[in-house]
C-alpha angles and dihedrals in degrees: 000000000000120000115262113265126231095257093055091048091050092050091050091051091050092050094047098040130081114298121236117254118258117227110253094230095050096101093046091049092049091049091050090049091050091049090052091050092050093048091049092048092049091048091050091049091051091049090048093050090046092052091047091050091048091049092051092048091047091050093049092049091048092047093049093048097047098037092233096179100041118101114246115250114247109243095190119063118219115258119257 
């Protein structure tokens, strides 16, 4: 086996040694941040669905007013 290198020894000391203290408001801050992200995501989804719905309604209104799927009447009759 090869001798342990300095990085591995340092990592082992960090894992065995005393752990740093965690700020007491860390969990509350993380929860508040997660709530903000969820609210923002929900708002963006609602805006997206609203825009999609408005686009569909606008398309249906345009198609019904212009007769997009009806065949155009021939204004010139074929010669006999």
